[in-house]
C-alpha positions in Angstrom: 63.4 188.5 113.7 63.7 186.7 110.4 63.0 188.5 107.1 62.8 186.7 103.8 64.0 188.1 100.5 63.1 186.6 97.2 66.3 185.2 95.6 64.6 182.6 93.4 61.3 181.0 93.4 62.9 177.7 94.5 64.7 178.9 97.7 64.2 182.3 99.2 67.1 184.0 100.9 66.4 184.5 104.6 67.8 187.3 106.8 68.2 187.0 110.5 70.0 188.8 113.4 73.0 187.2 115.0 71.3 186.6 118.4 68.3 185.1 116.7 70.5 182.9 114.6 72.3 181.6 117.7 69.0 180.7 119.3 67.7 178.8 116.2 70.9 177.4 114.8 69.6 173.8 114.5 66.6 174.9 112.4 68.9 177.1 110.2 71.2 174.1 109.6 68.1 172.1 108.7 67.1 174.8 106.2 70.6 174.8 104.7 70.4 171.1 104.2 67.2 171.7 102.3 68.9 174.2 100.1 68.0 177.5 101.8 70.7 180.1 102.5 70.4 182.5 105.5 72.2 185.9 105.8 73.1 186.7 109.4 73.2 190.3 110.4 74.8 192.1 113.3 73.4 195.6 114.0 71.7 195.6 110.6 74.8 194.8 108.6 75.2 191.5 106.9 78.3 189.7 108.4 77.9 186.0 107.4 75.9 183.5 105.3 74.8 180.0 106.4 74.5 178.3 103.0 74.1 174.8 101.6 77.4 173.1 100.7 76.2 172.8 97.1 76.2 176.7 96.9 79.8 176.8 98.3 81.0 174.2 95.9 79.6 176.2 93.0 81.4 179.3 94.2 84.7 177.4 94.7 85.0 177.2 90.9 87.0 174.0 90.9 85.6 171.8 88.2 86.5 168.4 86.8 89.1 168.4 84.1 87.6 165.2 82.5 85.6 167.2 79.9 88.9 168.6 78.6 90.5 165.2 78.2 92.3 165.0 74.8 91.8 168.7 74.0 95.5 169.3 74.1 96.4 166.6 71.6 99.1 167.8 69.2 100.1 170.9 71.3 103.5 169.5 72.0 104.2 168.2 68.5 104.3 164.6 67.2 106.6 163.4 70.0 105.8 165.2 73.3 108.6 163.4 75.1 111.2 164.9 72.7 109.7 168.4 73.0 109.6 168.3 76.8 113.2 167.0 76.9 114.2 170.0 74.8 112.4 172.4 77.1 114.0 170.8 80.2 117.4 171.2 78.5 116.8 174.9 78.0 116.3 175.3 81.8 119.4 173.4 82.7 121.8 175.6 80.7 
């Protein structure tokens, strides 16, 4: 049995039992490719989610550092090599 919960108007979140999910895995994968996530339950308790990779990548939290390029300019002083050399010397004492 599959039940649908409204998560957003674009892609509703579907719920299905583990045995049902096993039987219709190909169609659940197709749905995930289209952006729809499915919660898989065992004995009425949610145990897994079959979700599109875009949703997983959003959760991963790893983002490009390119927008930060140049934002640290001046943090190490006028001559960053000199400052880093000093810091290294402190650790080598």
